[in-house]
Structure formats: structure tokens, C-alpha cells
C-alpha positions as CSV (number, residue, x, y, z in Angstrom):
1,M,2.4,-5.5,12.5
2,S,2.3,-6.0,8.8
3,Q,5.7,-5.9,7.1
4,P,6.5,-5.0,3.5
5,Q,6.5,-8.1,1.3
6,A,9.2,-9.1,-1.1
7,N,8.6,-8.5,-4.7
8,S,8.9,-12.2,-5.5
9,A,7.7,-15.2,-3.6
10,N,11.1,-16.8,-4.3
11,T,13.1,-14.0,-2.7
12,P,14.6,-15.2,0.6
13,P,13.7,-13.1,3.7
14,K,16.0,-10.3,4.3
15,P,18.0,-10.6,7.5
16,K,17.1,-8.0,10.1
17,P,19.7,-5.3,10.9
18,T,21.7,-6.2,14.1
19,P,21.0,-4.1,17.2
20,L,23.9,-2.3,18.8
21,P,25.7,-4.4,21.4
22,P,25.6,-3.7,25.2
23,N,27.8,-0.9,26.4
24,T,27.9,0.9,23.1
25,K,28.1,4.7,23.5
26,V,25.8,6.9,21.4
27,G,26.0,10.6,22.2
28,E,26.6,10.9,25.9
29,Y,24.5,7.8,26.7
30,R,25.6,4.2,27.3
31,L,23.3,1.4,25.9
32,L,22.8,-1.5,28.3
33,H,20.4,-3.8,26.4
34,R,17.8,-3.9,23.7
35,I,14.2,-3.5,25.0
36,S,12.4,-4.2,21.7
37,S,12.7,-4.2,17.9
38,G,10.2,-3.2,15.3
39,G,10.1,-2.7,11.5
40,F,11.3,0.9,11.8
41,G,13.6,1.0,14.8
42,V,15.2,-0.5,17.9
43,V,14.5,0.7,21.5
44,Y,17.4,0.3,24.0
45,F,17.6,0.7,27.8
46,A,20.4,3.1,28.5
47,V,21.8,5.4,31.1
48,S,22.8,9.1,31.0
49,P,26.2,10.3,32.2
50,T,24.6,10.9,35.6
51,G,23.3,7.3,35.7
52,H,19.7,8.3,35.0
53,P,17.8,5.5,33.2
54,V,16.4,6.4,29.8
55,A,15.0,4.6,26.7
56,I,16.6,5.4,23.4
57,K,15.0,4.7,20.0
58,E,17.2,4.3,17.0
59,Y,15.8,4.9,13.5
60,L,16.6,1.6,11.8
61,P,14.0,0.6,9.1
62,G,14.6,-3.0,8.4
63,S,13.1,-2.7,4.8
64,L,15.8,-0.2,3.9
65,V,19.0,-0.9,5.8
66,T,21.4,-3.7,6.8
67,R,23.8,-3.8,9.7
68,A,26.2,-6.6,10.5
69,P,27.2,-7.6,14.0
70,G,29.9,-5.2,15.3
71,E,29.0,-2.4,12.9
72,L,27.6,1.0,14.1
73,V,26.5,2.6,10.8
74,P,23.5,1.2,8.9
75,Q,24.3,0.3,5.3
76,V,21.8,1.6,2.8
77,A,21.7,0.7,-0.9
78,P,22.0,3.7,-3.2
79,E,18.5,3.1,-4.7
80,K,17.0,3.3,-1.2
81,M,18.9,6.2,0.1
82,S,16.4,8.9,-0.8
83,L,13.6,7.0,1.0
84,Y,15.8,6.3,4.0
85,R,16.6,10.0,4.3
86,L,12.9,10.9,4.0
87,G,12.1,8.7,6.9
88,L,15.1,9.9,8.8
89,K,13.9,13.5,8.4
90,S,10.4,12.6,9.6
91,F,11.8,10.7,12.6
92,F,14.0,13.7,13.5
93,E,11.1,16.2,13.2
94,E,8.9,13.9,15.3
95,G,11.5,14.0,18.0
96,R,11.7,17.8,17.8
97,S,7.9,18.1,18.0
98,L,7.5,15.6,20.9
99,A,10.3,17.4,22.9
100,Q,8.0,20.5,22.9
101,I,5.2,18.5,24.6
102,S,5.1,18.1,28.3
103,H,2.1,16.0,29.4
104,D,1.9,12.9,31.6
105,S,0.0,10.9,28.9
106,V,2.6,11.5,26.2
107,V,6.0,9.9,26.3
108,G,8.6,12.5,27.3
109,V,11.4,13.1,24.7
110,L,14.5,14.4,26.5
111,N,16.9,14.6,23.6
112,F,17.3,13.7,20.0
113,F,20.5,13.8,17.9
114,R,22.2,12.5,14.8
115,E,25.0,9.9,15.0
116,N,26.2,6.9,13.0
117,E,24.3,8.3,10.0
118,T,21.0,7.8,11.7
119,V,18.9,9.5,14.5
120,Y,18.5,8.6,18.2
121,M,15.5,9.7,20.3
122,V,16.0,9.8,24.1
123,M,12.9,9.3,26.1
124,N,11.8,8.8,29.7
125,H,12.1,5.2,30.7
126,L,8.7,3.9,31.9
127,E,8.1,1.1,34.4
128,G,4.9,-0.9,33.9
129,S,3.1,-2.9,31.2
130,T,1.4,-2.1,27.9
131,L,-2.4,-2.2,27.6
132,Q,-1.8,-5.1,25.2
133,E,-0.3,-7.2,28.0
134,F,-3.3,-6.4,30.2
135,I,-5.7,-7.5,27.5
136,V,-3.8,-10.7,27.0
137,T,-4.1,-11.4,30.7
138,A,-7.8,-10.7,30.5
139,R,-8.2,-13.3,27.8
140,N,-6.7,-15.9,30.0
141,P,-9.5,-18.4,30.8
142,D,-7.9,-19.0,34.2
143,S,-8.2,-15.4,35.3
144,R,-11.7,-14.7,33.9
145,K,-11.1,-11.0,34.1
146,V,-12.4,-8.2,31.9
147,F,-12.2,-4.4,32.1
148,R,-14.8,-2.6,34.1
149,E,-16.5,0.2,32.2
150,S,-15.3,2.8,34.7
151,T,-11.7,1.6,34.1
152,I,-12.1,2.0,30.4
153,R,-13.5,5.5,30.7
154,S,-10.8,6.5,33.1
155,L,-8.0,5.0,31.1
156,F,-9.1,6.6,27.8
157,D,-9.9,9.9,29.5
158,E,-6.2,10.1,30.3
159,I,-5.1,9.0,26.8
160,L,-7.4,11.5,25.1
161,R,-6.1,14.4,27.3
162,G,-2.6,13.6,25.9
163,L,-3.8,13.0,22.4
164,R,-5.6,16.3,22.4
165,I,-2.3,18.1,23.2
166,V,-0.6,16.1,20.4
167,H,-3.2,17.3,17.9
168,Q,-2.9,20.9,19.1
169,H,0.8,20.7,18.2
170,K,-0.3,19.8,14.6
171,M,0.9,16.2,15.1
172,L,-0.9,12.8,14.6
173,H,0.1,9.6,16.4
174,L,-0.8,7.3,13.5
175,D,-0.1,4.0,15.3
176,I,-2.4,4.0,18.3
177,K,-2.9,0.4,19.5
178,P,-2.9,-1.4,22.8
179,A,0.8,-2.2,22.5
180,N,1.5,1.6,22.2
181,I,-0.5,2.5,25.3
182,F,1.7,2.1,28.4
183,V,0.2,1.8,31.9
184,T,2.9,2.7,34.4
185,D,3.4,1.2,37.8
186,D,2.0,4.4,39.3
187,D,-1.2,4.1,37.2
188,K,-0.6,6.6,34.5
189,A,-1.6,5.9,30.9
190,V,1.0,7.0,28.4
191,L,1.0,7.1,24.5
192,I,4.3,5.8,23.2
193,D,5.9,4.9,19.8
194,F,4.5,7.5,17.4
195,G,4.3,6.5,13.7
196,A,5.2,9.5,11.6
197,A,8.3,7.9,10.0
198,R,6.3,4.7,9.4
199,E,3.6,6.6,7.7
200,V,6.0,8.5,5.4
201,L,7.8,5.3,4.3
202,S,4.5,3.5,3.7
203,K,3.1,6.2,1.5
204,E,6.3,6.8,-0.5
205,G,7.9,3.4,-0.5
206,N,5.5,1.5,-2.9
207,F,5.2,-1.4,-0.6
208,V,2.9,-4.2,-1.5
209,R,0.7,-3.8,1.5
210,P,0.4,-1.2,4.3
211,M,2.6,-1.5,7.3
212,Y,-0.1,-1.2,10.0
213,T,-1.5,-3.3,12.8
214,P,-4.6,-5.0,11.4
215,G,-7.8,-3.8,13.2
216,F,-6.4,-0.5,14.4
217,A,-5.6,1.3,11.2
218,A,-8.4,3.5,9.7
219,P,-9.5,3.1,6.1
220,E,-7.8,6.2,4.9
221,M,-4.4,4.8,6.0
222,Y,-4.8,2.1,3.4
223,K,-5.0,4.7,0.6
224,R,-2.1,6.6,-0.8
225,D,-4.2,9.8,-1.1
226,G,-6.2,9.2,2.0
227,A,-6.8,12.4,4.0
228,L,-5.4,11.9,7.5
229,G,-6.4,13.9,10.5
230,P,-7.6,13.7,14.1
231,W,-10.3,11.4,12.9
232,T,-7.6,8.9,11.9
233,D,-6.3,8.6,15.5
234,I,-9.9,8.6,16.8
235,Y,-10.6,5.4,14.7
236,A,-7.7,3.7,16.5
237,I,-9.0,4.9,19.9
238,G,-12.3,3.3,19.2
239,A,-10.6,0.1,18.1
240,C,-8.5,0.1,21.4
241,I,-11.7,0.4,23.5
242,Y,-13.2,-2.4,21.4
243,A,-10.2,-4.6,22.3
244,C,-10.6,-3.7,26.0
245,M,-14.2,-4.8,25.9
246,L,-14.0,-8.0,23.9
247,G,-10.4,-9.0,24.5
248,V,-9.5,-9.3,20.8
249,P,-8.8,-6.7,18.0
250,P,-11.7,-5.7,15.7
251,N,-11.7,-7.0,12.1
252,D,-9.4,-5.0,9.9
253,V,-10.6,-2.6,7.2
254,P,-10.6,-5.1,4.2
255,Q,-12.7,-7.5,6.2
256,R,-15.1,-4.8,7.3
257,T,-15.4,-3.4,3.8
258,E,-16.4,-6.9,2.6
259,K,-18.8,-7.6,5.4
260,D,-19.0,-5.3,8.5
261,R,-19.7,-7.3,11.6
262,L,-18.8,-4.6,14.1
263,S,-22.3,-4.0,15.4
264,L,-22.9,-7.8,15.7
265,S,-19.7,-8.2,17.7
266,L,-20.7,-5.4,20.0
267,S,-24.2,-6.7,20.5
268,R,-22.7,-9.6,22.4
269,I,-21.6,-7.4,25.3
270,R,-24.8,-5.4,25.8
271,N,-25.5,-5.2,29.5
272,I,-21.9,-5.8,30.2
273,Y,-21.2,-2.3,28.9
274,S,-23.6,0.6,28.6
275,D,-25.3,1.5,25.3
276,N,-23.5,4.8,25.4
277,L,-20.0,3.2,25.5
278,I,-21.0,0.8,22.7
279,Q,-22.3,3.7,20.6
280,V,-19.0,5.6,21.2
281,V,-17.0,2.7,19.7
282,E,-19.3,2.5,16.7
283,W,-19.0,6.3,16.2
284,C,-15.2,6.3,16.4
285,M,-14.9,3.3,14.1
286,A,-17.2,4.5,11.3
287,L,-15.7,3.6,7.9
288,D,-16.5,7.0,6.6
289,P,-14.0,9.5,8.2
290,L,-16.6,12.3,8.2
291,A,-19.0,10.1,10.2
292,R,-16.5,9.9,13.1
293,P,-15.8,12.5,15.8
294,Q,-13.8,15.2,14.1
295,S,-11.9,16.2,17.2
296,V,-10.7,14.7,20.4
297,F,-12.7,17.3,22.4
298,S,-16.0,16.1,20.9
299,L,-15.1,12.5,21.8
300,Q,-14.0,13.5,25.3
301,K,-17.4,15.1,25.9
302,E,-19.3,11.9,24.9
303,L,-17.0,9.6,26.9
304,A,-17.6,11.7,30.0
305,H,-21.3,10.8,30.0
306,E,-21.4,8.4,32.9
307,S,-24.9,9.3,34.3
308,E,-28.1,7.7,33.2
309,L,-26.3,4.9,31.3
310,R,-28.7,2.4,29.8
311,Y,-28.0,-1.3,29.4
312,S,-29.8,-3.6,27.0
313,K,-31.3,-6.9,28.2
314,M,-29.1,-9.9,28.4
315,S,-29.9,-13.5,29.4
316,M,-28.7,-14.9,32.8
317,A,-26.6,-17.5,30.9
318,E,-24.8,-14.7,29.0
319,K,-24.2,-12.8,32.2
320,M,-22.7,-15.8,33.8
321,R,-20.3,-16.3,30.9
322,M,-19.2,-12.6,31.1
323,Q,-18.3,-12.3,34.8
324,I,-16.9,-8.9,35.5
325,S,-14.0,-8.2,37.8
326,T,-11.3,-5.5,37.9
327,L,-8.2,-5.7,35.8
328,V,-6.3,-2.4,35.9
329,S,-7.8,-0.9,39.1
330,G,-7.2,-3.1,42.2
331,N,-5.6,-6.2,40.8
332,K,-3.0,-4.9,38.4
333,K,-0.1,-6.7,40.0
334,D,-2.0,-10.0,39.8
335,A,-2.6,-9.2,36.1
336,K,1.0,-9.0,35.1
């Protein structure tokens, strides 16, 4: 994840705000330990008053706040307060919108509230692994595993069902990537970690470079006046499918703008995957937003085409180098 750069090369790196310690109470919940930290927040494992396990995300943008060990309230410099509050409002509105969505493929928001001069979002706690973890396992030369096409189509059919509901609620995810697609232990694919607050801060904060994951951010996200829409999330879906097929992220937008090697990279896996699936990725990842699917529904229809799939010719040596075995379906426990 790209982070905002300091204005001067001589400026020492800013210390990250300290997560809240174990057993801290926020609202009616007790935090047990930190699960993860990012540039815009901290996620904790917590329990409700009835002992029900939950995940709680705290709005804590490291570029705008400090917090020393033992403190509860983030400290914000006066000149950064307006931007902090703008992101806070966006994070709160995101929680309110997600709480209205009930879908197996969208992380469930149970509660959201203000405390300690910030906002906390209470979500269902999920057991399993991220798609990113599966892809890293697939890259392991000892396992020699790749995703089957049927697995990819099934996985993203689930994700698109959830994303379609999100778009129907006039929301965008804005940070779809393998690390934000969670595969639960009971084999459900779930979108997590929406990026509304991140997007607001990036557009309004005059940071030196965008705060996006290279390879998964659409071209319009690099432009202050870029028109964002369903096609923006669809670019990221195409990039995620690419990562499942090749085991690595695609080149980021600046690299593609200079010299686009997308088609060349995809040509290496013909006969491993159908021409249809390869064309779907190219369609989703068109640099021109108008050349992409304009809605999730149109992408769903194309991704559902499993009959009469054509495969291009490939040499036997190439086939041997690209042995296919299952990753998510059948051997998921072995993949962790």
C-alpha cells in the first residue's frame, strides 16, 4: 500500500499512532488484541457484552494523527483537523451504509459509534484466509498449485453478487484487492475493508502520490478529477482475476501507460485458461473507463459463459511448466 510521502527527503519518518492496549473498553465492547494496522485504521479482535466475537475497526489515519502509548484519544494538529474530520465523516457514513447491507459476500457491520474523538465500526469476525494468502501459497515453488478456472469463476461470481448490492446502495468499494477478499473456513468469499475514507483523504489531502495498492487501482483513481463509478471497482476485479491466474499483481497504471504489457503477460497462460476468461480480464482492465464493463451485471453475464470455451495452442513444455491443481476447492487446508 502506498503511503503519503514526507514533503522533504530529510524529514524523519513519522511514528505510527499506537494501537489501544488489550482489555480496553470502547462502547460496550472489550478489545482483546490487534488484528492488523493500515494507513487509515486499526482492526481489533473484540468481544461483545454477551461474549460474541467481533472485529472492530478504529478510524486512525497515520498521516494525520499521533497517539502515544496509554492514550485513548488521537492527537490531531490544528492544521490537519479539517481533513481529519472529513475522513471521519466519510468513515462514519460508510459504516451507516454498510449496516444497511445484508449479503453473505459483504462484510457485515453490526454497529458503529463515536468515542475517543474518533469512530469505531463493529463487524462480524471472520475465520479463514485472504485471497492474497492463497495466491502467495500458489506462488510457492514447493506446492506448484494454481487456481483452476472453475474456482476463479465461482469465487468471483460470489464477489460480484455482493459488489452488485454495494453498487445498488450507491456505494463504491474503491480498494478491491486480494488482501480485501476474504475466504472463510466455510468457503464463502467476502469483500472487506472498504476504502471510502481513504479515497476522500487522498483526493483532498494533497499527498505527493496516491495511497493505493499498485496494480489494482484504476487510472481514474490517480487523477484528482477522475470520474469514479462501478467501472472503477470493475478494473480492480479484473486485476484480482489476473493475480489469481499469474500469481503476481499486474503492472500499475504508470507502467501500463508507458508501455502496456497486459496482453503479452496474459498470452503466456493461453490453454491454461480459456480465451473467454483472458478476454474478460482485458475488458475489465481497459485503461479507458468507457471501454470497461459499465456495470457489475454486464460482467456477471460474461463471466457466467462456461460453455464452448476455447483454448489457444500451447507447447507441451509450457503445459508441463504450468501444472494445474486445485487451490481453494479441495485442498484449502493444505494451502494455508
